[in-house]
C-alpha positions as CSV (number, residue, x, y, z in Angstrom):
1,M,-12.2,28.8,-11.8
2,I,-14.4,25.8,-11.0
3,Y,-17.9,25.5,-12.4
4,V,-20.4,22.9,-11.2
5,V,-22.6,21.5,-13.9
6,Q,-26.4,22.1,-13.5
7,Q,-29.3,20.1,-14.9
8,G,-29.7,21.1,-18.6
9,D,-26.2,22.5,-19.1
10,T,-24.4,21.8,-22.3
11,L,-20.6,22.0,-22.9
12,A,-21.2,24.4,-25.8
13,G,-23.4,26.6,-23.6
14,I,-20.8,26.7,-20.8
15,A,-18.0,27.4,-23.3
16,Q,-20.0,30.3,-24.8
17,E,-20.8,31.7,-21.3
18,F,-17.1,31.9,-20.3
19,G,-15.6,32.6,-23.7
20,V,-13.5,29.5,-24.1
21,S,-13.6,26.7,-26.7
22,V,-15.4,23.4,-26.3
23,A,-12.2,21.6,-27.3
24,R,-10.3,23.3,-24.4
25,L,-13.0,22.5,-21.9
26,R,-12.8,18.9,-23.0
27,S,-9.0,18.8,-22.9
28,D,-8.7,20.5,-19.5
29,N,-11.2,18.2,-17.9
30,G,-10.4,14.9,-19.6
31,L,-13.8,14.6,-21.3
32,L,-14.3,12.1,-24.2
33,T,-15.7,13.5,-27.4
34,Q,-19.2,12.1,-26.9
35,Q,-19.1,12.1,-23.1
36,P,-22.3,13.8,-21.6
37,L,-22.1,16.2,-18.7
38,V,-23.3,15.0,-15.3
39,P,-25.3,17.2,-12.9
40,G,-23.0,18.0,-10.0
41,Q,-19.8,17.5,-12.1
42,A,-17.0,20.0,-11.4
43,L,-15.3,21.6,-14.4
44,V,-12.1,23.6,-14.4
45,I,-12.4,26.6,-16.7
46,L,-9.2,28.3,-17.7
47,I,-9.8,31.6,-19.5
48,P,-6.9,33.0,-21.5
49,A,-5.8,36.5,-20.8
50,E,-3.2,36.6,-23.6
51,T,-2.5,34.3,-26.5
52,Y,0.2,33.9,-29.1
53,E,-0.2,32.8,-32.7
54,V,2.6,30.5,-33.8
55,Q,4.6,31.9,-36.7
56,P,6.6,29.8,-39.3
57,G,9.9,28.8,-37.9
58,D,8.9,29.3,-34.2
59,D,10.0,27.0,-31.5
60,L,8.9,26.9,-27.8
61,F,12.1,28.6,-26.6
62,Q,11.7,31.4,-29.0
63,I,8.0,31.9,-28.1
64,A,8.8,31.8,-24.4
65,G,11.4,34.5,-24.8
66,T,9.1,36.6,-27.0
67,V,6.1,36.6,-24.6
68,G,8.1,36.7,-21.4
69,V,7.3,33.3,-19.8
70,D,9.3,30.2,-19.3
71,V,8.8,27.0,-21.4
72,L,7.3,25.1,-18.5
73,T,4.6,27.7,-18.1
74,L,3.7,27.3,-21.8
75,L,3.5,23.5,-21.3
76,Q,1.2,24.0,-18.3
77,Y,-1.1,26.4,-20.1
78,N,-1.1,24.3,-23.3
79,P,-1.1,20.6,-22.1
80,V,-1.0,19.2,-25.6
81,L,2.5,20.5,-26.0
82,A,3.9,18.2,-23.3
83,Q,2.9,15.2,-25.4
84,G,5.6,16.2,-27.9
85,Q,3.4,17.2,-30.8
86,P,5.1,19.8,-33.0
87,I,3.6,23.3,-33.0
88,Q,2.0,24.5,-36.2
89,P,1.9,28.0,-37.8
90,G,-1.4,29.6,-36.9
91,Q,-1.8,27.6,-33.7
92,L,-3.0,29.7,-30.8
93,L,-1.1,29.2,-27.5
94,T,-2.2,30.5,-24.2
95,V,0.6,32.5,-22.5
96,R,-1.3,34.1,-19.6
97,L,-4.5,33.3,-17.8
98,K,-7.2,35.6,-16.5
99,G,-7.7,35.7,-12.7
100,E,-5.7,36.4,-9.7
101,A,-2.1,35.2,-9.1
102,P,-1.8,31.7,-7.6
103,N,-2.8,31.5,-3.9
104,L,-0.1,29.1,-3.0
105,G,3.6,29.1,-3.6
106,P,6.4,28.7,-4.2
107,F,5.4,25.1,-3.4
108,I,7.0,21.7,-3.9
109,V,4.8,19.4,-6.0
110,G,5.8,15.8,-6.2
111,G,4.4,12.6,-7.7
112,Y,5.0,8.9,-7.6
113,A,5.4,6.8,-10.7
114,Y,5.9,3.1,-11.4
115,P,8.0,2.2,-14.5
116,H,4.9,0.8,-16.3
117,I,3.1,4.2,-16.3
118,R,1.9,5.3,-19.8
119,Q,4.0,8.1,-21.1
120,S,0.9,10.1,-22.2
121,V,-0.5,10.0,-18.7
122,L,2.9,10.9,-17.1
123,R,3.3,13.9,-19.4
124,Q,0.1,15.4,-18.2
125,A,1.8,15.7,-14.8
126,M,5.4,16.4,-15.7
127,P,5.2,20.2,-16.4
128,F,3.8,20.6,-12.8
129,L,6.2,18.4,-10.9
130,T,9.1,19.7,-8.8
131,R,10.1,16.1,-8.0
132,L,9.4,12.7,-9.6
133,A,9.6,9.9,-7.0
134,I,10.3,6.5,-8.7
135,F,8.7,3.5,-7.0
136,S,10.6,1.6,-5.9
137,Y,14.0,0.2,-5.0
138,G,14.1,-2.8,-2.7
139,F,17.0,-4.8,-1.2
140,R,17.8,-8.4,-0.3
141,E,19.2,-9.8,2.8
142,D,22.6,-10.3,1.1
143,G,22.8,-6.5,0.5
144,T,22.0,-6.5,-3.2
145,L,19.4,-4.1,-4.5
146,V,16.2,-4.9,-6.3
147,P,16.0,-2.0,-8.8
148,P,13.0,-1.0,-11.0
149,Q,13.4,-0.2,-14.7
150,D,13.9,3.4,-14.0
151,E,15.8,4.7,-17.1
152,E,12.7,6.0,-19.0
153,L,11.4,7.8,-15.9
154,L,14.8,9.4,-15.2
155,G,14.8,10.6,-18.8
156,E,11.4,12.2,-18.4
157,A,12.6,13.9,-15.2
158,R,15.6,15.3,-17.1
159,L,13.5,16.4,-20.0
160,F,11.1,18.4,-17.8
161,G,13.6,19.6,-15.2
162,A,12.1,17.6,-12.3
163,V,14.3,16.3,-9.5
164,P,14.4,12.5,-9.5
165,V,13.9,10.8,-6.1
166,L,14.8,7.2,-5.3
167,V,12.2,5.5,-3.2
168,L,13.5,2.7,-0.9
169,T,11.0,0.2,0.6
170,S,11.1,-3.1,2.4
171,I,8.7,-4.6,-0.1
172,D,9.4,-8.4,-0.5
173,D,8.9,-10.8,-3.4
174,S,5.2,-11.1,-2.5
175,G,4.7,-7.3,-3.1
176,N,4.1,-6.5,0.6
177,F,6.0,-4.4,3.1
178,S,8.1,-6.9,5.1
179,T,8.4,-6.1,8.8
180,E,11.2,-8.8,9.1
181,R,13.2,-7.5,6.1
182,A,13.1,-3.9,7.5
183,S,14.1,-5.2,11.0
184,R,17.2,-6.9,9.5
185,L,18.3,-3.8,7.7
186,F,17.9,-1.6,10.8
187,Q,19.6,-4.1,13.2
188,D,22.4,-5.4,11.0
189,Q,25.0,-2.6,10.6
190,A,27.0,-4.4,8.0
191,L,24.0,-5.0,5.9
192,Q,22.8,-1.4,6.3
193,N,26.1,0.0,5.3
194,Q,26.3,-2.3,2.3
195,V,22.8,-1.3,1.1
196,L,23.4,2.4,1.6
197,D,26.8,2.2,-0.2
198,R,25.1,0.6,-3.2
199,L,22.1,3.0,-3.1
200,I,24.3,6.1,-3.1
201,G,26.4,4.6,-5.9
202,V,23.3,4.2,-8.0
203,M,22.1,7.7,-7.1
204,E,25.4,9.3,-8.2
205,E,25.5,7.2,-11.4
206,K,22.0,7.9,-12.4
207,G,21.5,11.5,-11.2
208,Y,19.1,11.0,-8.3
209,R,19.1,13.9,-5.9
210,G,17.1,12.5,-3.0
211,L,16.4,9.3,-1.2
212,E,12.9,8.6,0.1
213,S,12.5,6.1,3.0
214,D,9.1,4.4,2.8
215,F,9.2,1.8,5.6
216,E,5.8,0.8,6.9
217,Y,4.7,-1.7,9.6
218,I,7.9,-1.4,11.6
219,Q,8.0,-3.3,14.9
220,P,8.0,-0.9,17.9
221,E,11.1,-2.5,19.3
222,D,12.9,-1.6,16.0
223,A,12.1,2.1,16.3
224,D,15.4,3.3,17.7
225,A,17.3,1.3,15.2
226,Y,15.1,2.8,12.4
227,F,15.9,6.3,13.6
228,A,19.6,5.4,13.6
229,F,19.3,4.1,10.1
230,L,17.7,7.4,9.0
231,G,20.5,9.4,10.6
232,N,23.2,7.2,8.9
233,A,21.5,7.7,5.5
234,R,21.1,11.5,6.0
235,D,24.7,12.0,6.9
236,R,25.9,10.0,3.9
237,L,23.5,11.9,1.6
238,H,24.4,15.3,2.9
239,A,28.1,14.6,2.3
240,R,27.1,14.3,-1.4
241,G,24.7,17.2,-1.6
242,M,21.6,15.0,-1.6
243,F,18.5,15.0,0.7
244,L,16.6,12.5,2.7
245,Q,12.8,12.3,2.9
246,A,10.8,10.0,5.2
247,D,7.2,8.9,4.7
248,L,5.0,8.9,7.8
249,A,1.7,7.2,8.6
250,P,-1.2,9.6,9.2
251,K,-1.0,10.1,13.0
252,T,-3.2,12.5,15.0
253,F,-1.5,12.0,18.4
254,A,1.9,10.9,19.6
255,R,1.1,7.5,21.1
256,Q,-1.3,6.4,18.5
257,P,-1.5,2.6,18.7
258,G,-1.0,0.1,15.8
259,L,1.9,-1.4,13.9
260,L,1.5,1.3,11.1
261,Y,2.0,4.2,13.6
262,E,4.1,3.3,16.6
263,A,7.6,3.5,15.1
264,H,6.7,6.7,13.1
265,N,7.8,9.2,15.8
266,Y,7.0,12.6,14.2
267,P,9.4,14.8,16.2
268,I,12.4,12.4,16.0
269,I,12.0,11.6,12.3
270,G,11.1,15.2,11.5
271,D,14.4,16.3,13.1
272,I,16.4,13.8,11.2
273,A,14.9,14.1,7.7
274,D,15.1,17.1,5.4
275,W,11.5,16.4,4.2
276,V,8.6,14.2,5.4
277,L,5.5,13.0,3.5
278,L,2.4,12.6,5.6
279,M,0.3,9.9,4.0
280,T,-3.0,11.7,4.3
281,Y,-5.2,9.2,2.5
282,E,-6.8,5.8,2.7
283,W,-9.5,6.5,5.3
284,G,-11.8,5.1,2.6
285,Y,-9.9,2.0,1.4
286,A,-10.5,-1.3,-0.4
287,Y,-11.7,-3.4,2.5
288,G,-13.1,-0.6,4.6
289,P,-16.6,0.9,4.8
290,P,-17.5,3.4,2.1
291,M,-16.2,6.9,2.7
292,A,-14.0,9.6,1.2
293,V,-10.4,8.5,0.6
294,A,-9.1,11.7,2.1
295,P,-11.9,13.5,4.0
296,L,-10.8,17.0,4.8
297,P,-11.4,17.0,8.6
298,Q,-9.3,13.9,9.0
299,V,-6.6,15.3,6.7
300,E,-6.6,18.5,8.7
301,Q,-6.2,16.6,12.0
302,V,-3.1,14.8,10.8
303,L,-1.6,18.0,9.3
304,R,-2.3,20.0,12.5
305,Y,-0.6,17.3,14.6
306,G,2.2,17.2,12.0
307,V,3.0,21.0,12.2
308,S,2.9,20.8,16.0
309,E,5.8,18.3,15.9
310,I,7.7,19.1,12.7
311,P,8.6,22.4,11.0
312,A,5.8,23.1,8.5
313,Y,8.3,23.9,5.7
314,K,9.5,20.2,5.8
315,I,6.0,18.7,5.4
316,Q,4.5,17.4,2.2
317,M,0.8,16.6,2.2
318,G,-0.1,13.3,0.5
319,V,-2.8,13.7,-2.2
320,P,-4.7,10.6,-3.5
321,N,-5.2,10.3,-7.2
322,Y,-7.9,7.6,-7.1
323,G,-11.2,6.6,-5.7
324,Y,-13.2,3.5,-4.8
325,D,-16.5,1.9,-6.0
326,W,-18.2,-0.1,-3.2
327,I,-21.2,-2.5,-3.6
328,L,-23.9,-1.9,-1.0
329,P,-24.6,-3.1,1.6
330,Y,-21.0,-3.0,2.7
331,D,-19.4,-6.4,3.2
332,P,-15.9,-6.3,4.7
333,A,-15.0,-9.5,2.9
334,R,-15.7,-7.9,-0.5
335,R,-13.0,-5.6,-1.9
336,A,-14.0,-2.2,-3.3
337,T,-12.9,-1.5,-6.9
338,T,-10.2,1.1,-7.3
339,L,-10.8,3.6,-10.1
340,G,-9.4,6.9,-11.4
341,N,-11.1,10.2,-10.8
342,Q,-11.7,10.7,-14.5
343,E,-13.0,7.2,-14.7
344,A,-15.4,7.9,-11.9
345,V,-17.0,10.9,-13.8
346,L,-17.3,8.8,-16.9
347,L,-19.0,6.0,-14.9
348,A,-21.5,8.5,-13.5
349,A,-22.3,9.6,-17.0
350,Q,-22.7,6.1,-18.2
351,M,-25.0,5.2,-15.3
352,G,-27.0,8.4,-15.4
353,A,-26.0,9.3,-11.9
354,A,-25.9,12.8,-10.5
355,I,-22.7,13.7,-8.6
356,Q,-23.1,15.0,-5.1
357,Y,-20.6,16.8,-2.9
358,D,-20.2,16.2,0.8
359,E,-19.5,19.5,2.3
360,T,-18.0,18.0,5.5
361,A,-15.7,15.6,3.8
362,Q,-15.1,18.1,1.0
363,S,-15.3,15.1,-1.5
364,P,-17.6,14.1,-4.3
365,F,-19.6,10.9,-4.5
366,F,-22.5,9.3,-6.4
367,T,-24.6,6.1,-6.2
368,Y,-25.9,3.9,-9.0
369,L,-27.6,0.6,-9.7
370,L,-26.1,-2.2,-11.7
371,E,-27.7,-5.6,-12.1
372,G,-29.9,-5.0,-9.1
373,Q,-27.0,-4.0,-6.8
374,E,-26.5,-0.5,-5.4
375,H,-23.0,1.0,-5.7
376,I,-21.4,4.1,-4.1
377,V,-18.4,5.8,-5.5
378,W,-16.2,8.2,-3.6
379,F,-13.4,10.0,-5.6
380,E,-11.6,13.3,-6.0
381,D,-12.3,16.3,-8.2
382,A,-11.1,19.9,-8.6
383,R,-13.2,21.0,-5.6
384,S,-11.7,18.4,-3.2
385,I,-8.2,19.1,-4.5
386,Q,-8.6,22.8,-4.1
387,A,-9.8,22.3,-0.5
388,K,-6.7,20.3,0.3
389,F,-4.4,22.9,-1.2
390,R,-6.1,25.7,0.6
391,L,-5.5,23.8,3.8
392,A,-1.9,23.4,2.9
393,E,-1.7,27.1,2.3
394,N,-3.3,27.9,5.7
395,L,-0.8,25.7,7.5
396,A,2.2,27.0,5.5
397,L,3.3,23.5,4.4
398,G,6.3,23.1,2.1
399,G,4.7,20.9,-0.5
400,A,2.4,18.1,-1.6
401,A,2.9,14.8,-3.4
402,Y,0.4,12.7,-5.5
403,W,0.0,9.0,-4.8
404,N,0.2,8.1,-7.6
405,L,0.5,9.3,-11.1
406,L,-0.7,6.2,-12.9
407,R,-4.3,7.4,-13.5
408,T,-5.1,10.3,-15.8
409,F,-6.5,13.4,-14.0
410,P,-6.2,16.4,-16.4
411,Q,-8.6,18.5,-14.3
412,N,-6.2,18.4,-11.4
413,W,-3.3,19.8,-13.4
414,A,-5.5,22.5,-15.0
415,L,-6.5,23.5,-11.4
416,L,-2.8,23.7,-10.4
417,S,-1.9,25.9,-13.3
418,Q,-4.1,28.6,-11.7
419,E,-3.8,27.8,-8.0
420,V,-0.2,27.0,-7.3
421,A,3.1,28.7,-8.0
422,I,5.3,25.6,-8.3
423,R,8.8,25.7,-6.8
424,R,11.6,24.6,-9.0
425,E,14.8,22.9,-7.9
426,E,18.0,22.3,-9.7
427,P,18.6,18.7,-10.6
428,I,22.2,17.4,-10.0
């Protein structure tokens, strides 16, 4: 369940009211030891329905067999276990939660990770992930690949039984999506075949199961060649038992203008690809005016257009794992500061700010003063995430994926343990 902190609440009082420990409340919501509560702050409260006391000689596989749940469920209900700490005799493990069965599922849950992600942060997410998308592979105009250091991430995927997905982009040496590099790949058949041959060789060697095409800012005149590239990739992947996913800009109608949108033809790409990700975030962005990153009405518009053109079971909803801090008044030349959702709550506590919740956007925000300047912060919390997953349920989507996993967000994973029945797939 989700509880919203009221003025005068204490963590001890909330824990006593709901029959949970203060330590568990802190752990599930990512609260530091001395971190004060903030009025308007959302807390996820997981109430155990059944526990197991660890006996001498126990291991997780034995306990899972004894209590009739799988090991991943134990990791979800007891997040500290995913960090690799050994269990101790006398330790109480939660094996079932109070409340109704999950509303949503079986449901694909994906997440994007860069090689430099901290292992402790990644492992908060891993028990909940169906797929781990590794960002990203690039290519040069001579057909050679630009690989990330993916070995450790592939090891984490194997350890937790998540399907590894290779993300291919046209990002160049400056770190930006290159329209020109993408065009060359789509138009030059020899280059395209060389890149695909090398990618599939890497996928077979390393155990990737899917290829994700993340090409943004494609010239409209390259659209047909892009569709042909996707068809070529899909046919090669299917011959090896692998899948193709394509990432799509958040469109609300077919002929939406703009370089980001025009070549992302929903019905054509939806027919070619096995899965699509709709990038339903960045309405509030670094150089834009202050607003929610993923306001629910705008997310719903995109998803409703998506399901009108693409089978709903193929669609994954993009979920942002970050927020922004803007200085007011808004200046388009001044970049907003990116921050994590847990960081945002801590910042509100440090600044003595009350958190408000915009019922239209279904997103939390707060304002504060620093050195005479007013700031506004929009971010995500358990309420906004729950609203997005309820929308996904209503539209019968196939999954969701988090951009990205670099920032800690324990409250999100605690919510998922109660809300979502996660679909598992067999890695190759």
